[in-house]
N, C-alpha and C positions, 0 to 999 in steps of 0.2 A: 541390263548392263550398266546403266547409269546409277541405279540404286546400289549396285555392288561396288562401283568405283568411288562414289562419293561417300565419304565417311565423316566422322566428326573432325578428323584431321583436315580434310578438304575444306569443310565449312568454316573452320576456324583459321586455318593457315593461309589459304589463298587471298582473302581480303587483307590479311596482315602483310602479305608480300609487297603490297603497293609502296609501303613506306621505304623499304630497302632497295627495291629494283623496279619501281614504277609499274607500268603495265606490260613490261617486256616478257612476262610469262606467256602472253598470247602468241609469241613466236614459237614457243615449245608446243602450245596447243595446236597451232597450224601444222606442225610436224606430226602431232598425234593423228590428225585426219589422214594424212598420206600413209602413215603407218597402218591405220586400220584398212585402208585400201589394199596395202600389200598383204596383210593377213587374209583378207577376203579372197584375193586372187591367187595367192601362192600357197598358203598353209591350209586353208579350209578345203580346197579341192583335194589336196593330198590326204587329209584326215578322212574325208568322206569316201575317197577311193579305197582306202584300207578298212573302212567301216569300223573305226576306232571308238571305243568307249572312253578310254584314257589316252590322252595325247602322248604319254610316255610309252605307250605300246608301240609307237613307231620306232623308238630306240631299240626295243626288244626285237622287232622285226628286222631292222636294218643293221644293227650292230651286235646285239646279244643281250642276254638276261642281266649281266652285270651293269650294262649301260642303262637298262630299264630301271633297275633298282636304284642306281646312283641318281638318275634324274628324279625319280619319285622321292628319294630321301631329301634331296635339296629342295624340292617343292614343299615338302612337309616342314622342313626346317625354316625356310624363308616365310612360309605362311604363318607358322606359329610365332615367329619373331615379329613380323609385320602386324599381325592381328593383335598381339600383346601390346604393341606400342599404341595402336589405335584405341584399343579398349581402355588402356591406362589413361589416355588423354581424355576420353569421354567420361570415365569414372571420376577423374580428377575435377573436371568442370562441374559435374553433378554434385560432387561432395563440397566443392568450394562455394558454389553459387546457389545451390538448391537445398541440400540436406544437412549442411553444417549447422545451421540454426536449429534443426530438429534433433541434433546430437546423434545422427545416424553414423556409425563408424565407416571408414573407407572400405574395410575388408568386406563388410556386409553388402555394400553397393557392388563391389567387384564380383562377389559370389552370386548375387542375384542376377547380374548381367550375364555371367557365364551360364547360369541355369536356364535363363530364357533362350540363349543361343542353342543350348543342347536340346531343349524341348522342341523348338520349331524345326530344327534340322532333322530330328528323328520322327517327326510327325508323319510325313509322307515323301521324304527324299527330295528329288530335284524339283518336283511340282511345288512343294512348299517354299523352296528357296526362290524359284522364279516369281511366285506370287508375292512373297515378302519383299523382294527387291523391287517389284513393280509398285507396290504400295508405298515403299520407302521413297521411291523417286518423286512421287506426287507431293508429299509435304516438304521434301528438300527443295524442290523448285518453287513451291508456294512460299516457303519461308524466305527464300532469296528475294522474290518479288515483294513480299510483305515488308522486309527490312528496307528495301529501296524506297518504298513509297510511304513509310510511316516515320521517317525522321522529321517529325513535326517542328522541331526547334529551328530547322533551317528555313522553314516557311517557303518551300519551293513547289512549283507545279512541275509537270513533265518537262516543259521546255527549260525551266530553271535548273532542273537536275542535269539535263544534257549540257547546258552552258557551264554549270559548275564543274562537270567532269572535263569538258574541253579546255577550260581555262586553268585547270589544276597543273601544278608543276610536276605532278606524278602521272600525267596522262600519256607520257611517251610510250610507244609500243615497239617501234622498230629501231634497231641500232645497226647501222651499216658502216659508220665512219671509224669505229674503234675496234681494231682487229684483236687487241689484247684483252678487251673486256670479256667477262664471262657472259654478258648479255648480248654479245654479237649475234646477229641474225642467223648466220650459217651454223654457228655452234649450237644455238638453241633449236633451230629447225631440224637439223639432222639428228640431234640428240633425241628430240621428240619422236622421230620415226623409229629409231632403234629401241627407245624405251617401250614403245607399244609392241613392237615385234617380240621383245623379250618378256615383258611383263603381262601381255595379253595373249599374243599368239602362241607363246610357249608356256603358258600358265594354265594348269588344269582348272583352277577355280573360275577363271574368266571364260575359258573355252567350253566348259561342260554345258553351259546354256546353249551355245551354238551347236554343239554335237547332239543336243536333244531335239533340235528342229527336225521337221519331217523330211527335208531334203536339203541339198546344197544351196539351191536358189533362195530358200527362206533364210538359211543361215547367213548368206551373203547380204540379203536385204536387212537383216538384223544388224549386221556390222555397218552397213551404210548409214542406217538411221542413227546408230550410236555415235559414229564418227562425226556426223553432221551436227547432231544436237549438242555434242560436247563443246563445240566452239562458242555458241551464244551463252551457254550456261556458265562457263568459266569467265566469259567477258562480263557477265552480270556480277559474279563474285568480286571481280577486280573493281568494277564500278562502285560496288558497295564499300570496298576499302577506301576509295577516294572520298566518298560521302561521309564515312565515319571519321576520317582525318579532318575533313572540313567541319564536322560537327564539334569535334574536340577543340579545334581552333576557335570556333565561335563561342563556345562555352568556357574558353580559357582553362581547359583541362589538360593536365600533363599526361601524355600517353605512356603506357607501361614500357619498360625497357625491352621486353620480349614482344616480337610481332604477333605471336600466337595469342597474346593476352588482350590485343586491341578489341576484338569483337566481344569476348566475354565481359570485358571491363565496361564497354559502352552499351551493351545490349539492354541493360535496365533502362538507360536513358531513351532508347528507341522504343521500348515496349510501354513503360509506365506512363510516358508523356503522351500516349496516343489518345485521342478523344473517344475512340470506341472503347478503350479500357475504362475511361472515366464513366462512360455510359453504363458499361457492365458493372462497374464498382458501385454506382448509385443504385442500380436495380438490386444488387445483392444486399446493400445496406438497408434498403426498404423492406426486403423480404426478412432479413434478420430482425429488424425492428418490429415487424408485424408478428413474428413468432416468438419474440423474447418473453420469457416468463417474468412478471414483475416480482420484485423482492418482497 
């Protein structure tokens, strides 16, 4: 579930949110948790009672075939548009920061990405998707921790990282005093609940993994674990955003105008200045020197 919901958009956009709206996104994330509980105790029992393979089969049973086809059509339309946006952002980052110097055209990166998606989804159906999302979750979480603890130019230990985050002007989480603000707690919290109900509980892509569980209890347990783990994971993404802003300030770097460009812009500073990378670089240099053919 985490692997399916965390995409390149999440990894790039959530840390960038900090500059514009501080850490108030956590209010929405808290709403997500209660939304997952609503899905687990209201929608999942209904789906399992009817023994559905597709959640839109409920529309066909309750209303009729036209409703079933309409729901399925809008799911396919929204999934194609959403996936296209995510894929475009990832391909754009790969082209700009990885393959541009190799003179690899953007269209080739896009075609290759689509081909990989097509191959693994047709390999063995839902089993392949579940295992792929599981494996995707591990490097996503590891990358988040890696970025948090390898910003070497800040020269901070764990307590220093915590203090930097607490003292930041962007560390605000809750907004109760401004009812007009979009970041008001109640607006964000209840929005998070309904976002989960609509985008998870009524979305075949997210619910198919729960419908493939052996029974209702296991599906509910899956939803509990997902809702709970989503809170600290997004919190770490936001903490990473604060540290990236602090890094840019210390290095006197001008941040990009777009929030989504902050992480890709500063990521080379995070990775290449890491002492482990220097160690690996020296080992590779020695190996190349040992195998180089003299002129």
